[in-house]
Backbone as CSV, one residue per row, in Angstrom:
resi,resn,N_x,N_y,N_z,CA_x,CA_y,CA_z,C_x,C_y,C_z
1,MET,-13.407,-47.999,-74.266,-14.475,-48.203,-73.290,-13.897,-48.343,-71.884
2,VAL,-14.636,-47.903,-70.915,-14.221,-48.089,-69.528,-15.358,-48.696,-68.748
3,LYS,-15.036,-49.381,-67.711,-16.033,-50.073,-66.896,-16.656,-49.115,-65.886
4,ILE,-17.943,-49.170,-65.731,-18.644,-48.337,-64.760,-18.879,-49.125,-63.476
5,ILE,-18.560,-48.519,-62.344,-18.918,-49.095,-61.048,-19.990,-48.199,-60.477
6,GLU,-21.165,-48.710,-60.245,-22.246,-47.876,-59.747,-22.282,-47.858,-58.231
7,GLY,-22.794,-46.762,-57.678,-22.975,-46.683,-56.241,-23.951,-47.754,-55.787
8,SER,-23.841,-48.171,-54.560,-24.626,-49.307,-54.070,-26.118,-49.028,-54.015
9,THR,-26.496,-47.759,-53.963,-27.924,-47.444,-53.858,-28.374,-46.523,-54.983
10,VAL,-27.760,-46.663,-56.153,-28.113,-45.805,-57.281,-29.531,-46.103,-57.745
11,PRO,-30.390,-45.073,-57.854,-31.752,-45.295,-58.321,-31.753,-45.851,-59.739
12,GLU,-32.810,-46.537,-60.098,-32.869,-47.183,-61.413,-32.689,-46.178,-62.537
13,ASN,-33.343,-45.014,-62.440,-33.252,-44.048,-63.522,-31.845,-43.477,-63.659
14,TYR,-31.082,-43.486,-62.569,-29.717,-42.971,-62.633,-28.769,-44.030,-63.170
15,SER,-29.050,-45.299,-62.898,-28.168,-46.355,-63.387,-28.160,-46.387,-64.910
16,ILE,-29.250,-45.954,-65.518,-29.293,-45.864,-66.980,-28.274,-44.831,-67.447
17,ASN,-28.210,-43.708,-66.749,-27.262,-42.665,-67.098,-25.823,-43.071,-66.807
18,CYS,-25.615,-44.086,-66.007,-24.274,-44.527,-65.647,-23.847,-45.763,-66.414
19,GLU,-24.365,-45.938,-67.603,-23.896,-47.033,-68.441,-22.482,-46.707,-68.922
20,ILE,-21.902,-47.609,-69.675,-20.497,-47.462,-70.078,-20.234,-46.091,-70.686
21,VAL,-19.171,-45.441,-70.191,-18.764,-44.125,-70.666,-17.566,-44.296,-71.587
22,GLU,-17.614,-43.696,-72.763,-16.488,-43.807,-73.680,-15.502,-42.678,-73.429
23,ASN,-14.208,-43.000,-73.391,-13.163,-41.983,-73.323,-11.894,-42.582,-73.871
24,ARG,-10.878,-41.794,-73.989,-9.651,-42.226,-74.644,-8.711,-42.994,-73.721
25,VAL,-8.987,-43.024,-72.448,-8.113,-43.727,-71.515,-8.663,-45.126,-71.285
26,LYS,-7.919,-46.124,-71.676,-8.380,-47.504,-71.563,-8.122,-48.064,-70.170
27,ASP,-8.957,-49.006,-69.811,-8.767,-49.779,-68.578,-8.812,-48.945,-67.300
28,ILE,-9.403,-47.778,-67.338,-9.587,-46.982,-66.125,-11.078,-46.946,-65.822
29,GLU,-11.441,-47.392,-64.654,-12.850,-47.483,-64.296,-13.426,-46.125,-63.907
30,THR,-14.721,-46.017,-64.028,-15.431,-44.831,-63.579,-16.335,-45.213,-62.420
31,PHE,-16.521,-44.274,-61.530,-17.347,-44.530,-60.349,-18.372,-43.424,-60.215
32,CYS,-19.623,-43.796,-59.941,-20.730,-42.839,-59.872,-21.328,-42.788,-58.467
33,PRO,-20.679,-42.181,-57.506,-21.252,-42.124,-56.160,-22.398,-41.126,-56.103
34,ILE,-23.418,-41.457,-55.328,-24.525,-40.509,-55.190,-24.463,-39.772,-53.854
35,ASN,-23.513,-40.148,-53.010,-23.326,-39.428,-51.749,-21.873,-39.569,-51.295
36,ILE,-21.497,-38.779,-50.306,-20.116,-38.753,-49.836,-19.680,-40.107,-49.293
37,LYS,-20.567,-40.782,-48.580,-20.214,-42.067,-47.968,-19.777,-43.077,-49.014
38,GLU,-20.467,-43.125,-50.143,-20.101,-44.082,-51.184,-18.709,-43.793,-51.746
39,TRP,-18.378,-42.525,-51.911,-17.060,-42.150,-52.413,-15.980,-42.473,-51.379
40,ARG,-16.250,-42.159,-50.118,-15.274,-42.461,-49.067,-15.076,-43.977,-48.923
41,ASP,-16.161,-44.722,-48.997,-16.061,-46.180,-48.900,-15.231,-46.743,-50.051
42,TRP,-15.431,-46.179,-51.254,-14.654,-46.641,-52.406,-13.168,-46.366,-52.187
43,LEU,-12.847,-45.168,-51.720,-11.449,-44.812,-51.468,-10.836,-45.685,-50.373
44,ALA,-11.601,-45.928,-49.324,-11.108,-46.764,-48.225,-10.746,-48.162,-48.723
45,ALA,-11.545,-48.670,-49.645,-11.323,-50.023,-50.157,-10.304,-50.088,-51.293
46,ASN,-10.123,-48.961,-52.006,-9.326,-49.011,-53.239,-8.104,-48.101,-53.299
47,HIS,-7.886,-47.238,-52.307,-6.803,-46.254,-52.445,-5.423,-46.887,-52.571
48,GLU,-5.249,-48.103,-52.082,-3.969,-48.795,-52.223,-3.984,-49.790,-53.384
49,LEU,-5.149,-50.312,-53.708,-5.265,-51.322,-54.761,-5.258,-50.709,-56.153
50,ARG,-5.777,-49.500,-56.281,-5.852,-48.832,-57.579,-5.031,-47.548,-57.553
51,SER,-4.710,-47.060,-58.742,-3.933,-45.821,-58.822,-4.752,-44.659,-59.361
52,SER,-5.941,-44.950,-59.937,-6.746,-43.869,-60.506,-8.177,-44.319,-60.764
53,VAL,-9.043,-43.333,-60.986,-10.443,-43.598,-61.315,-11.042,-42.337,-61.931
54,TRP,-12.019,-42.500,-62.794,-12.811,-41.374,-63.281,-14.041,-41.265,-62.383
55,LEU,-14.211,-40.127,-61.748,-15.369,-39.903,-60.881,-16.429,-39.144,-61.665
56,VAL,-17.635,-39.687,-61.699,-18.716,-39.088,-62.483,-19.601,-38.208,-61.604
57,TYR,-19.843,-36.986,-62.072,-20.714,-36.032,-61.378,-21.955,-35.759,-62.224
58,GLY,-23.051,-35.436,-61.557,-24.194,-34.880,-62.246,-24.027,-33.367,-62.292
59,LYS,-24.295,-32.766,-63.451,-24.147,-31.315,-63.568,-25.200,-30.597,-62.730
60,LYS,-24.871,-29.391,-62.318,-25.801,-28.592,-61.538,-27.075,-28.368,-62.346
61,GLY,-28.199,-28.626,-61.725,-29.472,-28.455,-62.410,-29.936,-29.690,-63.164
62,SER,-29.102,-30.740,-63.184,-29.477,-31.958,-63.912,-30.515,-32.781,-63.152
63,GLY,-30.566,-32.597,-61.824,-31.467,-33.389,-61.007,-30.918,-34.752,-60.640
64,LEU,-29.717,-35.073,-61.124,-29.107,-36.365,-60.819,-28.468,-36.344,-59.432
65,PRO,-28.616,-37.423,-58.660,-27.950,-37.478,-57.355,-26.444,-37.512,-57.557
66,SER,-25.733,-36.643,-56.862,-24.298,-36.527,-57.096,-23.637,-35.814,-55.929
67,ILE,-22.337,-36.045,-55.761,-21.576,-35.252,-54.804,-20.977,-34.062,-55.542
68,THR,-20.478,-33.084,-54.796,-19.879,-31.902,-55.406,-18.373,-32.091,-55.566
69,TRP,-17.767,-31.221,-56.367,-16.307,-31.263,-56.542,-15.610,-31.108,-55.202
70,SER,-16.041,-30.147,-54.388,-15.392,-29.893,-53.100,-15.482,-31.105,-52.185
71,GLU,-16.638,-31.743,-52.165,-16.815,-32.946,-51.347,-15.904,-34.074,-51.832
72,ALA,-15.799,-34.196,-53.151,-14.961,-35.250,-53.733,-13.496,-35.046,-53.378
73,VAL,-13.036,-33.806,-53.449,-11.633,-33.505,-53.136,-11.351,-33.730,-51.656
74,ASP,-12.277,-33.340,-50.797,-12.108,-33.570,-49.355,-11.779,-35.034,-49.077
75,GLU,-12.586,-35.923,-49.629,-12.393,-37.348,-49.368,-11.109,-37.867,-50.008
76,ALA,-10.790,-37.355,-51.192,-9.556,-37.777,-51.866,-8.329,-37.414,-51.029
77,LEU,-8.328,-36.215,-50.476,-7.212,-35.780,-49.638,-7.037,-36.683,-48.423
78,CYS,-8.136,-37.188,-47.919,-8.081,-38.058,-46.734,-7.326,-39.354,-46.996
79,PHE,-7.216,-39.737,-48.268,-6.562,-41.003,-48.604,-5.328,-40.822,-49.482
80,GLY,-4.820,-39.588,-49.568,-3.603,-39.348,-50.340,-3.812,-39.293,-51.837
81,TRP,-5.028,-38.973,-52.265,-5.346,-38.852,-53.685,-5.532,-37.380,-54.053
82,ILE,-5.581,-37.114,-55.366,-5.692,-35.745,-55.855,-6.579,-35.701,-57.100
83,ASP,-7.259,-34.574,-57.308,-8.094,-34.403,-58.491,-7.261,-33.882,-59.653
84,SER,-7.752,-34.138,-60.872,-7.025,-33.698,-62.056,-8.017,-33.231,-63.122
85,ILE,-7.798,-33.614,-64.363,-8.570,-33.087,-65.487,-10.040,-33.503,-65.454
86,LYS,-10.861,-32.672,-66.092,-12.290,-32.961,-66.228,-12.610,-33.233,-67.691
87,LYS,-13.633,-34.039,-67.917,-14.107,-34.320,-69.272,-15.629,-34.346,-69.287
88,PRO,-16.245,-33.744,-70.300,-17.701,-33.829,-70.412,-18.118,-35.226,-70.849
89,ILE,-19.295,-35.646,-70.398,-19.857,-36.927,-70.840,-21.057,-36.661,-71.744
90,ASP,-22.022,-35.907,-71.205,-23.197,-35.526,-71.975,-23.764,-34.252,-71.356
91,LYS,-25.003,-33.922,-71.681,-25.595,-32.680,-71.191,-25.826,-32.680,-69.683
92,GLU,-25.871,-33.860,-69.093,-26.187,-33.954,-67.667,-25.004,-34.340,-66.789
93,ARG,-23.930,-34.858,-67.391,-22.841,-35.397,-66.580,-21.466,-34.990,-67.102
94,PHE,-20.507,-34.985,-66.193,-19.104,-34.869,-66.577,-18.309,-35.756,-65.634
95,MET,-17.075,-36.015,-65.968,-16.255,-36.844,-65.099,-14.908,-36.180,-64.852
96,GLN,-14.303,-36.523,-63.731,-13.015,-35.949,-63.351,-12.065,-37.066,-62.938
97,PHE,-10.824,-36.917,-63.353,-9.806,-37.924,-63.067,-9.255,-37.713,-61.660
98,PHE,-9.258,-38.768,-60.860,-8.646,-38.759,-59.529,-7.565,-39.835,-59.499
99,CYS,-6.450,-39.538,-58.825,-5.358,-40.508,-58.774,-4.548,-40.332,-57.489
100,LYS,-3.681,-41.296,-57.245,-2.781,-41.180,-56.103,-1.879,-39.971,-56.312
101,ARG,-1.683,-39.201,-55.268,-0.815,-38.029,-55.363,0.646,-38.473,-55.424
102,LYS,1.395,-37.915,-56.379,2.819,-38.212,-56.464,3.549,-37.577,-55.283
103,THR,4.656,-38.162,-54.901,5.407,-37.691,-53.738,5.815,-36.229,-53.868
104,ASN,6.187,-35.812,-55.091,6.655,-34.439,-55.291,5.566,-33.500,-55.796
105,SER,4.324,-33.932,-55.733,3.204,-33.098,-56.171,3.011,-31.927,-55.211
106,VAL,3.001,-30.699,-55.754,2.911,-29.507,-54.906,1.485,-29.300,-54.402
107,TRP,1.379,-28.580,-53.292,0.089,-28.377,-52.622,-0.404,-26.943,-52.785
108,SER,-1.641,-26.807,-53.230,-2.252,-25.487,-53.373,-2.745,-24.989,-52.017
109,LYS,-2.966,-23.698,-51.943,-3.460,-23.094,-50.708,-4.815,-23.672,-50.321
110,ILE,-5.693,-23.835,-51.292,-7.041,-24.329,-50.996,-7.000,-25.752,-50.442
111,ASN,-6.102,-26.586,-50.970,-6.018,-27.955,-50.460,-5.386,-28.010,-49.073
112,LYS,-4.457,-27.115,-48.797,-3.863,-27.073,-47.455,-4.889,-26.590,-46.434
113,GLU,-5.751,-25.682,-46.853,-6.821,-25.230,-45.958,-7.819,-26.357,-45.713
114,LYS,-8.088,-27.138,-46.751,-8.960,-28.297,-46.583,-8.356,-29.291,-45.599
115,VAL,-7.056,-29.540,-45.733,-6.369,-30.480,-44.846,-6.460,-30.021,-43.396
116,LYS,-6.298,-28.736,-43.169,-6.384,-28.199,-41.806,-7.742,-28.512,-41.187
117,ARG,-8.796,-28.315,-41.984,-10.155,-28.590,-41.497,-10.375,-30.089,-41.294
118,LEU,-9.911,-30.877,-42.242,-10.094,-32.327,-42.162,-9.324,-32.938,-40.995
119,LEU,-8.159,-32.378,-40.693,-7.391,-32.839,-39.533,-8.149,-32.546,-38.241
120,ALA,-8.727,-31.344,-38.173,-9.495,-30.967,-36.982,-10.701,-31.888,-36.793
121,GLN,-11.246,-32.351,-37.915,-12.408,-33.248,-37.865,-11.994,-34.716,-37.720
122,LYS,-10.687,-34.955,-37.714,-10.124,-36.314,-37.580,-10.649,-37.257,-38.662
123,LEU,-10.682,-36.745,-39.887,-11.192,-37.529,-41.009,-10.091,-38.114,-41.894
124,ILE,-8.869,-37.649,-41.719,-7.798,-38.084,-42.612,-7.266,-39.458,-42.211
125,ALA,-7.266,-40.357,-43.172,-6.813,-41.732,-42.946,-5.284,-41.805,-42.925
126,LYS,-4.767,-42.960,-42.577,-3.320,-43.161,-42.457,-2.583,-42.799,-43.744
127,ALA,-3.120,-43.213,-44.884,-2.479,-42.926,-46.170,-2.406,-41.426,-46.431
128,GLY,-3.467,-40.707,-46.065,-3.474,-39.261,-46.231,-2.463,-38.584,-45.332
129,LEU,-2.375,-39.033,-44.100,-1.415,-38.469,-43.148,0.016,-38.690,-43.621
130,GLU,0.287,-39.858,-44.179,1.630,-40.174,-44.671,1.986,-39.297,-45.871
131,THR,1.021,-39.048,-46.737,1.241,-38.190,-47.901,1.577,-36.765,-47.473
132,ILE,0.851,-36.265,-46.489,1.098,-34.916,-45.966,2.477,-34.838,-45.320
133,LYS,2.832,-35.856,-44.552,4.134,-35.899,-43.877,5.275,-35.832,-44.889
134,LYS,5.181,-36.618,-45.963,6.226,-36.636,-46.989,6.326,-35.288,-47.695
135,ALA,5.177,-34.662,-47.953,5.168,-33.363,-48.628,5.858,-32.296,-47.787
136,LYS,5.667,-32.355,-46.494,6.312,-31.392,-45.600,7.810,-31.656,-45.499
137,GLN,8.202,-32.914,-45.664,9.620,-33.263,-45.592,10.376,-32.902,-46.866
138,ASN,9.734,-33.071,-48.029,10.452,-32.830,-49.290,10.239,-31.443,-49.885
139,GLY,9.464,-30.598,-49.218,9.270,-29.228,-49.683,8.069,-29.011,-50.574
140,ALA,7.396,-30.080,-50.969,6.231,-29.944,-51.843,5.095,-29.184,-51.161
141,TRP,5.045,-29.270,-49.830,3.989,-28.609,-49.056,4.071,-27.088,-49.169
142,THR,5.273,-26.549,-49.227,5.459,-25.090,-49.242,5.913,-24.545,-50.591
143,ALA,6.021,-25.400,-51.604,6.572,-24.995,-52.901,5.824,-23.836,-53.552
144,LEU,4.535,-23.724,-53.296,3.726,-22.682,-53.940,3.402,-21.511,-53.016
145,ASP,3.993,-21.478,-51.836,3.676,-20.402,-50.886,3.961,-19.022,-51.470
146,ALA,5.117,-18.873,-52.117,5.477,-17.575,-52.700,4.540,-17.220,-53.849
147,VAL,4.144,-18.219,-54.614,3.219,-17.996,-55.729,1.865,-17.527,-55.215
148,GLU,1.400,-18.129,-54.144,0.096,-17.768,-53.578,0.051,-16.301,-53.156
149,THR,1.180,-15.757,-52.731,1.239,-14.348,-52.317,1.694,-13.439,-53.457
150,LEU,1.850,-14.029,-54.657,2.279,-13.305,-55.862,3.668,-12.675,-55.705
151,LYS,4.513,-13.313,-54.923,5.881,-12.828,-54.750,6.702,-13.148,-55.997
152,ILE,7.321,-12.123,-56.565,8.114,-12.305,-57.779,9.487,-12.865,-57.414
153,PRO,9.883,-14.011,-57.973,11.185,-14.601,-57.644,12.339,-13.698,-58.076
154,LYS,13.474,-13.851,-57.419,14.616,-12.953,-57.626,15.093,-12.916,-59.074
155,ASP,15.161,-14.076,-59.721,15.660,-14.093,-61.102,14.713,-13.374,-62.058
156,LEU,13.415,-13.479,-61.826,12.455,-12.752,-62.656,12.495,-11.266,-62.333
157,ALA,12.622,-10.932,-61.058,12.702,-9.527,-60.645,13.902,-8.843,-61.287
158,ALA,15.016,-9.562,-61.399,16.225,-9.001,-62.011,15.985,-8.666,-63.479
159,GLU,15.247,-9.525,-64.172,14.932,-9.271,-65.580,13.958,-8.108,-65.714
160,PHE,12.991,-8.036,-64.818,12.040,-6.927,-64.838,12.735,-5.592,-64.609
161,LYS,13.800,-5.614,-63.834,14.538,-4.386,-63.529,15.100,-3.766,-64.804
162,ASN,15.448,-4.631,-65.747,16.009,-4.156,-67.014,14.945,-3.926,-68.083
163,ARG,13.749,-4.430,-67.828,12.666,-4.276,-68.802,11.406,-3.817,-68.079
164,LYS,11.372,-2.548,-67.766,10.257,-2.004,-66.997,8.935,-2.090,-67.753
165,ASP,9.010,-2.022,-69.088,7.784,-2.145,-69.881,7.143,-3.516,-69.686
166,ALA,7.985,-4.536,-69.607,7.483,-5.894,-69.381,6.876,-6.013,-67.988
167,LYS,7.517,-5.388,-67.014,7.015,-5.443,-65.643,5.662,-4.752,-65.527
168,ILE,5.521,-3.614,-66.178,4.263,-2.872,-66.127,3.122,-3.725,-66.680
169,PHE,3.387,-4.396,-67.803,2.347,-5.255,-68.389,2.013,-6.411,-67.457
170,PHE,3.037,-7.064,-66.914,2.806,-8.204,-66.027,1.973,-7.793,-64.819
171,LEU,2.307,-6.674,-64.208,1.582,-6.220,-63.021,0.146,-5.811,-63.331
172,SER,-0.137,-5.530,-64.606,-1.497,-5.136,-64.996,-2.430,-6.342,-65.147
173,LEU,-1.855,-7.538,-65.148,-2.656,-8.747,-65.337,-3.483,-9.060,-64.094
174,SER,-4.517,-9.842,-64.270,-5.349,-10.233,-63.131,-4.554,-11.110,-62.174
175,LYS,-5.013,-11.184,-60.951,-4.336,-11.986,-59.929,-4.229,-13.447,-60.351
176,SER,-5.296,-13.981,-60.911,-5.293,-15.397,-61.292,-4.299,-15.683,-62.413
177,VAL,-4.193,-14.769,-63.368,-3.250,-14.961,-64.478,-1.813,-14.841,-63.982
178,LYS,-1.557,-13.845,-63.141,-0.203,-13.703,-62.574,0.180,-14.951,-61.788
179,LYS,-0.753,-15.472,-61.026,-0.474,-16.672,-60.232,-0.149,-17.857,-61.137
180,SER,-0.901,-18.001,-62.219,-0.662,-19.110,-63.153,0.710,-19.000,-63.804
181,ILE,1.092,-17.785,-64.173,2.396,-17.578,-64.815,3.530,-17.839,-63.838
182,LEU,3.410,-17.335,-62.619,4.450,-17.561,-61.615,4.580,-19.048,-61.294
183,GLN,3.465,-19.736,-61.231,3.505,-21.179,-60.967,4.195,-21.906,-62.117
184,TRP,3.916,-21.490,-63.324,4.544,-22.055,-64.522,6.064,-21.934,-64.441
185,ILE,6.537,-20.799,-63.962,7.981,-20.579,-63.819,8.549,-21.393,-62.663
186,VAL,7.906,-21.327,-61.522,8.402,-21.996,-60.310,8.455,-23.513,-60.471
187,LEU,7.523,-24.080,-61.215,7.452,-25.533,-61.342,8.321,-26.105,-62.459
188,ALA,9.113,-25.264,-63.103,10.054,-25.773,-64.111,11.018,-26.753,-63.445
189,LYS,11.188,-27.926,-64.033,12.006,-28.963,-63.410,13.506,-28.724,-63.592
190,LYS,13.881,-28.032,-64.658,15.293,-27.760,-64.924,15.551,-26.258,-64.914
191,SER,16.756,-25.869,-64.507,17.108,-24.445,-64.476,17.052,-23.846,-65.876
192,GLU,17.430,-24.640,-66.874,17.383,-24.164,-68.257,15.945,-23.879,-68.681
193,THR,15.049,-24.767,-68.293,13.631,-24.574,-68.609,13.101,-23.328,-67.926
194,ARG,13.486,-23.129,-66.686,13.058,-21.947,-65.935,13.550,-20.670,-66.622
195,GLN,14.811,-20.664,-67.029,15.378,-19.496,-67.710,14.630,-19.209,-69.005
196,ASN,14.317,-20.254,-69.749,13.598,-20.079,-71.013,12.199,-19.519,-70.784
197,ARG,11.548,-19.962,-69.709,10.203,-19.462,-69.415,10.240,-17.993,-68.999
198,ILE,11.247,-17.635,-68.227,11.397,-16.231,-67.838,11.656,-15.378,-69.075
199,PHE,12.528,-15.855,-69.955,12.831,-15.126,-71.190,11.569,-14.941,-72.027
200,GLU,10.782,-16.007,-72.137,9.547,-15.927,-72.919,8.564,-14.937,-72.304
201,LEU,8.469,-14.927,-70.976,7.579,-13.984,-70.299,8.022,-12.548,-70.539
202,ILE,9.318,-12.284,-70.413,9.837,-10.933,-70.619,9.570,-10.478,-72.048
203,LYS,9.847,-11.342,-73.004,9.661,-11.003,-74.417,8.196,-10.710,-74.731
204,SER,7.304,-11.592,-74.300,5.887,-11.399,-74.605,5.311,-10.195,-73.864
205,SER,5.712,-10.019,-72.610,5.197,-8.899,-71.815,5.642,-7.560,-72.390
206,SER,6.838,-7.519,-72.957,7.320,-6.275,-73.569,6.521,-5.935,-74.823
207,GLU,5.805,-6.941,-75.350,4.952,-6.742,-76.525,3.474,-6.659,-76.129
208,ASN,3.253,-6.609,-74.799,1.896,-6.504,-74.248,0.998,-7.690,-74.600
209,VAL,1.599,-8.862,-74.628,0.827,-10.085,-74.842,1.284,-11.143,-73.838
210,LEU,0.449,-12.148,-73.632,0.789,-13.237,-72.723,1.699,-14.248,-73.415
211,PRO,2.456,-15.017,-72.646,3.202,-16.133,-73.249,2.216,-17.035,-73.981
212,LYS,2.674,-17.673,-75.043,1.767,-18.449,-75.899,1.003,-19.529,-75.132
213,GLN,1.609,-20.041,-74.048,0.936,-21.087,-73.262,-0.340,-20.593,-72.606
214,PHE,-0.463,-19.278,-72.465,-1.605,-18.708,-71.750,-2.586,-17.992,-72.679
215,LEU,-2.345,-18.099,-73.975,-3.264,-17.502,-74.938,-4.410,-18.462,-75.200
216,ARG,-5.613,-17.946,-75.297,-6.784,-18.787,-75.547,-7.371,-18.478,-76.909
């Protein structure tokens, strides 16, 4: 069980829907904001005191007062937080895990574009500015730049040179799948892990199938 924190002005009929939500993560609270201000106020008060929260959304068409994913991420970025996994609750609601961004957490293109806009609007708080500063210093800010442009890293390109059949299959994949695979390789923490992932990609691509991690 997890504790529900309701928005300060949640209508009575919505508070019924925001009763205790069951999930497998213990001792993590859920928050049900009905507008952006409530979510921003929660972050302002809790971004240093807490490390995570489940944010509850009303599904599109449910009629429940709710903020959108994009709005939620905007505010999270302002305080150095990041969105993560989603879980269904019922037919009308789902929840998403938000937590403090780790120092070495890489930045996606969409989030960097959000930051640019939020900076122009002067909405980013001190904690958010510090998180961005550290990311630019440690390389996390630019770690995915090559992936975003679908640039093939040198070690993978060298393997493709010897296995043109694998390269042909890889290039035939959709942009989103290629990006996911390249990110999978680039984010390997150890050189051995990276080599193994490249080997697996070459082997599977030569057989015209995706690496097992990407099979559904």
